[in-house]
C-alpha positions as CSV (number, residue, x, y, z in Angstrom):
1,L,-16.7,20.1,-14.5
2,R,-14.9,17.7,-12.3
3,V,-13.8,14.2,-13.4
4,E,-12.3,11.8,-10.9
5,A,-11.2,8.2,-11.5
6,R,-9.2,5.4,-10.0
7,Y,-7.1,2.6,-11.7
8,Q,-9.1,-0.5,-12.2
9,P,-7.3,-3.6,-13.2
10,P,-8.3,-5.0,-16.7
11,P,-11.4,-7.2,-16.6
12,G,-10.2,-10.9,-15.6
13,A,-7.0,-9.8,-14.0
14,R,-7.1,-11.9,-10.8
15,W,-4.1,-13.0,-8.5
16,D,-4.4,-15.9,-6.0
17,D,-2.2,-15.6,-3.1
18,K,-2.8,-19.3,-2.1
19,T,-1.5,-20.7,-5.5
20,Y,0.7,-17.8,-6.7
21,T,-1.1,-17.8,-10.0
22,G,-2.9,-15.4,-12.3
23,C,-1.8,-11.8,-13.0
24,A,0.4,-10.5,-10.2
25,Y,1.2,-7.1,-11.9
26,A,-1.9,-5.7,-13.4
27,G,-0.9,-2.1,-13.0
28,F,0.8,-0.2,-16.1
29,S,3.2,2.3,-16.6
30,Y,5.1,3.7,-19.6
31,G,8.8,3.8,-20.4
32,V,11.7,2.9,-22.6
33,N,15.1,1.8,-21.8
34,V,18.1,2.1,-24.5
35,A,21.2,0.3,-24.2
36,V,23.9,0.9,-26.6
37,A,26.6,-1.8,-26.5
38,G,30.2,-1.7,-28.0
39,L,32.8,-4.3,-28.5
40,D,36.5,-3.9,-27.6
41,P,38.1,-4.8,-31.0
42,V,41.1,-6.5,-29.3
43,T,39.5,-8.6,-26.4
44,Y,35.9,-8.9,-28.1
45,T,34.6,-8.1,-24.8
46,P,31.2,-6.4,-24.9
47,K,30.8,-2.8,-23.3
48,L,28.0,-0.8,-22.2
49,T,28.6,2.6,-23.8
50,K,25.3,4.1,-23.2
51,L,22.2,3.5,-21.0
52,V,19.3,6.0,-21.1
53,G,15.9,5.6,-19.5
54,V,12.6,7.6,-20.1
55,Y,9.4,6.9,-18.0
56,D,6.0,8.5,-18.0
57,I,4.9,7.6,-14.2
58,G,2.5,10.2,-13.3
59,R,2.6,11.3,-9.7
60,V,5.0,9.2,-7.5
61,I,3.4,8.0,-4.4
62,N,6.3,6.1,-3.0
63,P,9.6,7.5,-4.3
64,T,11.7,4.6,-3.3
65,L,9.6,2.0,-4.9
66,A,9.5,4.0,-8.1
67,L,13.3,4.5,-8.1
68,G,13.6,0.7,-7.5
69,Q,11.7,0.0,-10.5
70,I,13.4,2.0,-12.7
71,E,16.9,0.9,-11.5
72,G,15.6,-2.7,-11.9
73,G,14.5,-1.8,-15.4
74,M,17.9,-0.2,-16.2
75,A,19.7,-3.1,-15.0
76,Q,17.5,-5.5,-17.3
77,A,18.2,-3.1,-20.3
78,A,22.0,-3.5,-19.4
79,G,21.5,-7.4,-19.1
80,W,19.6,-7.6,-22.4
81,A,22.5,-5.6,-24.2
82,L,25.3,-7.7,-22.7
83,T,24.6,-11.0,-21.3
84,E,21.2,-12.2,-21.3
85,E,19.6,-14.6,-23.7
86,V,15.9,-15.7,-23.7
87,V,15.8,-19.2,-24.9
88,L,12.2,-20.0,-26.4
89,R,10.9,-23.4,-27.3
90,E,7.6,-23.7,-28.8
91,G,6.9,-20.1,-27.6
92,I,7.8,-21.0,-24.0
93,M,10.6,-19.6,-22.3
94,A,13.2,-22.5,-21.5
95,N,15.3,-20.7,-19.1
96,A,12.8,-19.0,-16.9
97,R,14.8,-19.6,-13.7
98,L,17.6,-17.8,-12.0
99,T,19.5,-20.7,-12.1
100,N,19.8,-20.8,-15.9
101,Y,19.3,-17.4,-16.9
102,I,22.3,-15.0,-16.7
103,L,21.6,-11.7,-15.2
104,P,24.3,-8.7,-14.9
105,T,25.9,-8.5,-11.4
């Protein structure tokens, strides 16, 4: 018995290069990041005490790209734990631009 399959984007997932609209990232992988933050009792400065990431990515075709995605996800976890704040207004992200959304640097 032999089974062969290729990834197919979900039905209706389309990207339009001319208008930059649609579903740009129709591929999926599975992972989790856990960030543990502490607080300095004297200065009240938050500090990342532990950051762990676990990913199920299958066979890696481009190691550089895969590592970049993992590092970006870890940075996002650190940001959510320490500095980032998603502001929602009526279910829409109000600070969806890099000019008004604080990222870790």
